C-alpha positions in Angstrom: 11.6 -20.5 6.9 11.6 -23.4 9.4 8.3 -24.9 10.5 9.3 -24.2 14.1 9.8 -20.5 13.4 6.6 -20.3 11.5 4.6 -21.9 14.3 6.3 -19.6 16.8 5.3 -16.6 14.8 1.7 -17.8 14.4 1.5 -18.5 18.1 2.5 -15.0 19.0 -0.3 -13.6 16.8 -2.9 -15.5 18.7 -4.3 -17.1 15.6 -3.5 -20.6 16.8 -6.0 -20.4 19.7 -8.1 -23.6 19.9 -11.2 -23.6 17.7 -14.4 -25.6 18.1 -14.6 -28.5 15.7 -17.8 -27.3 14.1 -16.2 -23.9 13.4 -13.2 -25.7 11.8 -15.5 -27.5 9.4 -17.3 -24.3 8.4 -14.0 -22.4 7.9 -12.8 -25.2 5.7 -15.9 -25.1 3.6 -15.5 -21.3 3.2 -11.9 -21.8 2.0 -12.9 -24.5 -0.5 -15.9 -22.4 -1.8 -14.0 -19.2 -2.5 -10.4 -20.5 -3.0 -7.6 -18.0 -2.9 -9.9 -14.9 -3.4 -10.1 -12.1 -0.7 -13.6 -13.4 0.2 -12.0 -16.4 1.9 -10.3 -14.8 4.9 -13.4 -12.6 5.5 -15.7 -15.6 5.3 -13.5 -17.6 7.6 -13.3 -14.8 10.2 -17.1 -14.7 10.1 -17.3 -18.4 10.9 -14.8 -18.2 13.7 -15.7 -14.8 15.3 -19.2 -13.8 14.0 -19.8 -11.3 16.8 -16.4 -9.7 16.9 -16.1 -6.2 15.4 -14.8 -6.3 11.8 -15.0 -2.6 10.6 -15.2 0.7 12.3 -15.9 3.6 10.0 -17.9 6.9 9.8 -21.1 4.9 9.5 -20.5 2.9 12.7 -19.4 -0.7 13.2 -20.0 -4.0 11.5 -19.2 -7.5 12.9 -17.6 -10.2 10.8 -20.9 -12.0 10.8 -22.7 -8.9 9.5 -20.1 -8.3 6.7 -20.6 -12.0 5.7 -24.4 -11.7 5.6 -24.5 -8.3 3.9 -22.2 -9.4 1.2 -24.2 -12.7 0.7 -27.3 -10.5 0.1 -25.4 -8.1 -2.3 -23.9 -11.1 -4.2 -27.3 -12.6 -4.6 -28.8 -9.3 -5.9 -26.0 -8.9 -8.4 -26.4 -12.5 -9.6 -30.1 -11.7 -10.1 -28.9 -8.7 -12.3 -27.1 -11.2 -14.5 -23.6 -10.6 -13.1 -21.5 -13.7 -13.0 -17.9 -14.9 -12.9 -17.3 -13.8 -16.5 -17.4 -10.2 -15.5 -14.6 -7.9 -14.4 -15.4 -5.6 -11.5 -13.7 -2.2 -11.1 -13.6 -1.0 -7.5 -13.3 2.8 -7.1 -13.5 3.3 -3.4 -11.8 5.1 -0.6 -11.1 3.5 2.8 -14.5 2.4 4.3 -16.8 -0.6 4.5 -17.8 -0.2 0.9 -14.3 -1.2 -0.3 -14.3 -4.3 1.9 -17.7 -5.3 0.8 -17.0 -4.8 -2.9 -13.9 -6.9 -2.7 -15.8 -9.6 -0.8 -18.7 -9.6 -3.3 -16.2 -9.9 -6.2 -14.8 -13.0 -4.5 -18.3 -14.5 -3.9 -19.3 -13.8 -7.5 -16.0 -15.2 -8.9 -15.5 -12.0 -10.8 -11.9 -10.6 -11.2 -11.5 -7.3 -9.3 -9.5 -4.3 -10.6 -8.5 -1.9 -7.8 -8.8 1.6 -9.3 -6.8 4.6 -8.1 -9.0 7.1 -6.3 -6.8 9.9 -7.7 -7.9 9.2 -11.3 -9.3 11.9 -13.5 -12.4 11.0 -15.5 -10.6 10.4 -18.8 -7.8 8.4 -17.0 -10.5 6.3 -15.3 -12.1 5.5 -18.6 -8.7 4.6 -20.2 -7.7 2.2 -17.5 -11.1 0.6 -17.1 -11.3 -0.1 -20.8 -7.8 -1.5 -20.9 -8.5 -3.8 -18.0 -11.8 -5.0 -19.5 -14.0 -3.7 -16.6 -17.6 -4.5 -17.2 -19.0 -3.7 -13.8 -18.0 -0.6 -11.8 -18.7 -0.1 -8.1 -17.8 3.3 -6.8 -18.4 5.9 -4.1 -21.0 8.6 -4.5 -18.2 11.2 -4.4 -16.7 9.9 -7.7 -19.9 10.5 -9.7 -18.4 13.4 -11.6 -15.3 11.3 -12.6 -17.5 8.5 -13.7 -19.6 10.8 -15.8 -16.4 12.3 -17.4 -15.0 8.8 -18.1 -17.4 8.0 -21.0 -18.1 4.6 -19.5 -21.8 5.0 -18.8 -22.9 3.1 -22.0 -20.3 0.4 -21.6 -20.7 -0.8 -18.0 -23.2 -1.5 -15.2 -22.7 0.6 -12.0 -23.4 0.2 -8.3 -22.7 2.6 -5.5 -20.7 1.3 -2.5 -20.7 4.4 -0.3 -23.4 7.0 -0.7 -22.6 9.2 2.3 -24.9 10.6 4.9 -28.1 12.2 3.7 -27.6 11.0 0.1 -30.4 9.3 -1.9 -29.7 5.6 -2.0 -29.8 5.4 -5.8 -27.8 8.6 -6.3 -30.4 10.0 -8.6 -29.2 8.1 -11.6 -30.6 4.7 -11.2 -27.4 3.0 -9.9 -28.4 1.0 -6.8 -26.4 1.3 -3.6 -24.9 -1.7 -1.8 -26.7 -0.5 1.3 -30.0 -0.9 -0.5 -29.1 -4.3 -1.9 -27.9 -5.4 1.6 -31.5 -4.8 2.9 -33.0 -7.3 0.5 -33.1 -11.1 0.4 -32.6 -13.8 3.0 -29.7 -14.7 5.2 -28.6 -18.0 3.5 -25.1 -18.6 2.3 -24.5 -18.1 -1.5 -23.5 -20.9 -3.7 -19.9 -21.3 -4.8 -18.9 -19.2 -7.8 -18.1 -20.8 -11.1 -14.5 -19.8 -10.8 -12.3 -18.1 -8.2 -11.7 -14.4 -8.2 -8.3 -12.8 -9.0 -7.3 -9.3 -8.1 -5.5 -6.8 -10.4 -3.5 -4.1 -8.6 -2.3 -1.2 -10.5 1.3 0.1 -10.4 1.8 3.5 -8.8 2.0 5.3 -12.1 4.6 7.8 -10.9 6.2 7.9 -14.4 3.1 7.3 -16.6 -0.3 5.7 -16.8 -0.7 3.0 -14.1 -0.3 -0.6 -15.3 -2.3 -3.6 -14.1 -0.1 -6.3 -12.4 -1.5 -9.8 -12.4 -0.6 -12.9 -10.5 -1.8 -16.4 -11.2 -4.0 -18.0 -8.6 -3.1 -21.7 -9.0 -2.2 -23.9 -6.1 1.5 -23.1 -6.1 0.9 -19.4 -6.2 -1.6 -19.6 -3.4 1.0 -21.6 -1.3 3.7 -19.0 -2.1 1.3 -16.2 -1.1 0.7 -17.9 2.3 4.4 -18.5 2.9 5.1 -14.8 2.0 2.4 -13.7 4.5 3.9 -15.9 7.2 7.4 -14.5 6.5 6.0 -11.0 7.1 4.5 -12.2 10.4 7.9 -13.3 11.6 9.0 -9.7 11.3 5.9 -7.6 12.1 4.2 -8.5 15.4 0.5 -8.3 14.5 -2.0 -9.6 17.0 -5.4 -11.4 16.5 -8.3 -9.2 17.5 -6.2 -6.0 18.0 -7.6 -2.8 16.4 -5.8 -1.8 13.1 -6.1 1.6 11.7 -5.5 1.3 7.9 -4.7 4.7 6.5 -2.7 3.5 3.5 -5.1 3.4 0.5 -6.8 0.1 0.2 -6.5 0.1 -3.6 -2.7 0.1 -3.2 -0.7 -3.1 -2.6 0.2 -2.1 1.0 -3.4 -1.2 2.1 -4.8 -4.2 0.3 -2.3 -6.6 1.9 -3.1 -5.3 5.4 -6.8 -5.7 4.7 -6.1 -9.4 4.1 -3.8 -9.7 7.1 -6.5 -8.0 9.4 -9.1 -10.4 8.0 -6.8 -13.4 8.7 -6.2 -12.1 12.2 -10.0 -11.2 12.6 -8.7 -7.8 13.7 -11.1 -4.8 13.8 -10.2 -2.6 10.8 -10.5 1.1 11.6 -11.1 3.0 8.3 -11.4 6.6 7.4 -12.3 7.9 3.9 -9.5 10.5 3.9 -6.3 10.7 5.9 -6.2 13.7 8.3 -3.2 13.8 10.7 -5.2 15.2 13.7 -8.0 12.8 13.1 -5.6 9.9 12.9 -4.1 10.7 16.3 -7.5 11.1 17.9 -8.7 7.8 16.3 -5.6 6.0 17.7 -6.5 7.1 21.2 -10.3 6.6 20.9 -10.2 3.2 19.4 -7.1 2.0 21.3 -5.4 1.2 18.0 -2.5 -1.2 18.3 -1.4 -1.3 14.6 -1.2 1.8 12.3 -0.8 1.0 8.6 0.5 4.0 6.7 2.9 5.5 4.2 5.9 7.6 5.3 4.3 10.9 4.2 1.5 10.4 6.7 4.0 10.2 9.6 5.5 13.5 8.4 2.1 15.1 8.5 1.4 13.9 12.0 4.8 15.1 13.3 4.0 18.5 11.7 1.0 18.9 14.0 1.3 21.5 16.8 2.8 20.0 20.0 -0.4 20.2 22.0 -2.2 18.1 19.3 0.5 15.4 19.5 0.6 15.3 23.3 -3.1 15.8 24.0 -4.1 12.2 23.2 -3.1 8.9 24.8 -1.6 6.8 22.1 0.1 4.3 24.4 -1.8 1.4 22.8 0.2 1.9 19.6 2.8 -0.8 19.3 3.2 -1.3 15.5 3.5 1.3 12.8 3.6 -0.7 9.6 5.0 1.4 6.7 5.5 0.8 3.0 4.7 2.5 -0.4 7.6 4.9 -0.6 11.1 5.4 0.8 11.3 6.0 4.5 13.8 8.9 5.2 16.1 8.0 8.0 15.5 11.3 9.8 11.8 10.7 9.8 12.1 7.3 11.3 14.2 8.6 14.2 12.0 11.6 14.9 8.8 9.5 14.9 10.3 6.9 17.3 11.6 9.6 19.6 8.0 10.8 20.0 5.9 7.6 19.7 8.3 4.9 20.8 10.3 2.3 18.9 7.4 0.9 16.8 8.2 1.3 13.1 8.3 -1.7 10.9 9.1 -0.6 7.3 8.6 -2.9 4.4 10.4 -2.7 1.1 8.8 -4.2 -1.9 6.7 -3.4 -5.0 3.5 -4.4 -6.8 5.5 -6.6 -9.1 7.8 -8.5 -6.7 5.7 -8.2 -3.5 7.5 -8.1 -0.1 11.3 -8.1 -0.2 12.7 -6.8 3.2 11.6 -5.4 6.5 13.4 -3.0 8.8 12.3 -3.3 12.4 12.9 -0.7 15.2 16.2 -2.3 16.1 17.4 -2.0 12.5 16.2 1.6 12.2 17.8 2.8 15.4 21.2 1.5 14.2 20.7 2.3 10.5 17.7 4.7 10.0 17.9 4.6 6.2 18.0 0.8 5.8 15.3 -1.3 4.1 16.3 -4.1 6.5 17.4 -7.6 5.9 15.5 -9.7 3.2 12.6 -11.7 4.4 12.9 -15.5 4.9 12.5 -17.3 1.5 13.4 -14.1 -0.4 16.7 -14.1 -2.5 18.2 -10.8 -3.5 21.0 -10.2 -5.9 22.7 -6.9 -6.9 23.7 -6.9 -10.5 25.7 -4.6 -12.8 24.7 -3.6 -16.3 26.1 -6.9 -17.6 24.0 -9.0 -15.3 27.0 -9.9 -13.0 26.8 -9.6 -9.2 28.6 -6.4 -7.9 31.2 -6.7 -5.1 29.9 -6.6 -1.5 29.1 -3.1 -0.4 28.9 -1.6 -3.9 25.7 -0.3 -5.5 23.9 -2.5 -8.0 20.5 -3.1 -9.6 18.2 -4.9 -7.2 16.9 -8.2 -8.5 14.6 -10.5 -6.4 13.6 -14.2 -6.6 10.6 -15.5 -4.7 7.3 -17.4 -5.2 5.4 -14.1 -5.4 6.7 -12.5 -8.5 3.9 -11.2 -10.7 3.0 -12.8 -14.1 3.3 -9.6 -16.1 1.3 -6.5 -16.9 -2.2 -7.0 -18.1 -1.4 -4.7 -21.1 1.7 -6.9 -22.0 5.3 -6.8 -21.0 7.0 -7.4 -17.7 10.0 -6.5 -15.6 13.5 -7.5 -16.6 14.4 -11.1 -15.4 17.9 -12.6 -15.0 18.3 -16.3 -14.1 14.9 -16.2 -12.4 15.5 -13.0 -10.5 13.2 -10.0 -11.3 14.2 -6.4 -11.4 12.6 -4.0 -8.9 13.9 -1.0 -10.9 15.8 0.2 -7.8 19.5 0.5 -7.0 20.9 -0.7 -3.7 23.7 -2.1 -1.6 24.2 -4.4 1.5 26.0 -3.5 4.7 28.2 -6.0 6.6 25.2 -7.1 8.7 23.2 -8.2 5.7 20.9 -5.1 5.7 19.7 -3.9 2.3 19.8 -0.2 1.4 17.8 1.3 -1.5 19.9 4.1 -3.1 17.3 5.2 -5.6 15.7 4.3 -8.9 17.8 3.1 -11.8 16.5 5.8 -14.1 17.0 8.6 -11.5 20.8 8.4 -11.3 22.5 11.7 -12.3 25.9 11.9 -14.0 27.3 15.4 -13.2 30.9 16.2 -14.3 31.6 12.5 -14.8 30.5 11.6 -11.2 27.5 9.4 -10.4 25.1 11.0 -8.0 22.1 9.2 -6.5 19.4 11.8 -5.7 18.0 9.9 -2.7 21.3 10.3 -0.8 21.3 14.0 -1.3 17.5 14.2 -0.4 18.2 12.2 2.9 20.8 14.8 3.9 18.6 17.8 3.1 15.7 16.2 5.1 18.0 16.0 8.1 18.1 19.8 8.2 15.7 21.0 10.9 14.2 23.7 8.7 13.1 21.3 5.9 10.0 19.1 5.8 10.2 17.7 2.3 12.8 17.6 -0.5 13.5 16.2 -4.0 16.7 16.3 -6.0 17.0 15.8 -9.8 19.2 16.6 -12.7 18.7 19.1 -15.5 20.8 19.6 -18.7 24.0 21.6 -18.3 26.4 22.6 -21.0 29.5 22.3 -18.8 28.8 19.3 -16.6 26.3 17.4 -18.7 23.8 17.6 -15.8 23.6 19.8 -12.7 21.7 19.1 -9.5 18.6 21.0 -8.6 16.9 20.6 -5.2 13.3 21.6 -4.6 12.4 21.8 -0.9 9.5 22.6 1.4 10.3 24.6 4.5 9.1 23.3 7.8 6.3 25.2 9.5 7.6 28.5 10.8 11.0 28.1 9.3 12.6 30.4 6.7 15.7 28.7 5.3 17.8 30.2 2.5 19.4 28.6 -0.5 22.8 29.2 1.1 21.7 27.4 4.2 20.8 24.2 2.3 24.0 24.3 0.1 26.2 24.7 3.1 24.5 21.9 4.9 24.9 19.5 2.0 28.5 20.6 1.6 29.3 19.8 5.2 27.9 16.3 4.9 28.6 15.1 1.3 31.2 15.4 -1.4 31.4 18.8 -3.2 30.0 17.4 -6.5 26.8 16.3 -4.7 25.9 19.9 -3.6 22.9 21.2 -5.6 23.7 24.0 -8.0 20.2 25.4 -7.4 17.8 25.3 -4.5 14.1 26.1 -5.2 11.3 26.5 -2.7 7.7 25.3 -2.9 4.8 25.1 -0.6 4.4 21.4 -1.3 5.6 18.6 -3.6 3.2 16.6 -5.8 2.4 13.2 -4.5 -0.1 10.5 -5.3 -2.6 9.0 -2.8 0.0 6.5 -1.6 2.5 9.2 -0.7 4.9 8.5 -3.6 6.5 11.6 -5.1 5.4 12.3 -8.7 8.9 13.0 -9.8 8.2 13.3 -13.5 5.4 15.8 -12.8 7.7 17.9 -10.7 10.6 17.8 -13.2 8.2 18.8 -16.0 7.0 21.8 -13.8 10.5 22.8 -12.6 12.8 21.6 -15.3 
């Protein structure tokens, strides 16, 4: 990426506005103190815009200066409790100030932070926390039952990050709340930690127990991270100071990334504990949200609202809908933009390889199912089973080379690597304009009657039918064909499609061997908090 293009992208965000020399010095000190940890952009925002709103949630608002001072007090209290940079902090929080403060405190303490999935059961929480070496757990009051069922009580120290209105500050079990700790101490900056904090983000776990993905935090990796963020800014037009509604879970790569971007932009973060489609639309209008950070399933839920709920609020401030976390069905992109305008920016990437490609509104109007062109500085190869590049236009395994590849799973192992290119686990192809298309997962491909079928292609077609709101296609054993296709679908509100309707629709749009042999109906499909389909769970239930 050229320096001129980088400067141009930064100028458009508003982040290059002149800064008073004394603030530049203080921002530099914050960066040196906390290194590449998430505490750095938050501390720098506090130095530059101490009175600008940082967080808007159910408890009210906090400025960047208030977040900085509160987390200094909490950090000092935890240090007094004997917690230092040798600890590992597990963060089990929904989207609210508590998550932001916990992440910042980890950076100021120098402890590594493990972002825990809010969908964990108690036993799964215990299993993952032990595997990742968690010694300190900060969690919402609402997860008290899961924590109790995890068996971790005798192994860790606990703090509450979000107690909820009307709840005793200590939760009744002696675990102090961050709110209580933030009321203690003096407003003086904390000393630099003994080491810089790293963040472990878990894989989605759609095919098994989530795995921790780690990245080194040396100078070269920090530089690569900055270049990757700048590359994203050349494609997604974020703005400094503009309200950002982050509905994607903060524990997931996409939500976490946008928390960091909002901090770098000193943009107010609008946070809600749980996603509700009607509340999201109301919040966009009330807070004049410019950027909405979501996963595709959230857009579907908003579009499923009654017409009067969609039209009853002024969402004209909304200019950017930043999506990632799961595949974006082409029909969904078009329907959203027909209602809310051409504002979707869909990022393709993964926890392991980070950002790969972005499709902007122009791409999606021309090719609604594309992942977009690769980002500047990202090299993509499509390889066959022998590791050779496939001919242009043909489907191959997607491999990526960049400075942001992860170092491996915390439990051991990694993704396949060929000549410095790491596998995403997906299959894809390029069109003549250099746009990447993701055709499905490598292990999802179905061989039926000797023909290769990519389930995602069939799912896309089914989702274009006006009576269907959700769909999944998979293969089951068949004595005659080896495998046969089964489609499981969710009817749109008020619709009553038949099996014949769906089969006829697929037959009119795809080759005959791609028509599902069976169509089954369900009220909903199982998805995790990031909106990803739990395909293995569904196959176990339906297969």
